[in-house]
Phi, psi and omega in degrees: 000321179296321179295320178297317179295318179297318180297315180296320179297317178296319180296318179299318179295318179295319180298319179295318178296317180297321180296316181290325177295318179298319178296319180297315180297317178299320179295317178298313181298324181293329182276344180292149177294150179294121184292343181273357183239131176293168183296337178273002174094354179267152176282138180294151180289000000 
């Protein structure tokens, strides 16, 4: 039972890290310029 609790605790910590990493990646992607729009704001031909 102690091993199970330790295992669950490690999994919870890993899950929390993955969630924050996913949020960080999403934030970075959201801040990137739209690849379909040129720097002057027009769509490329």
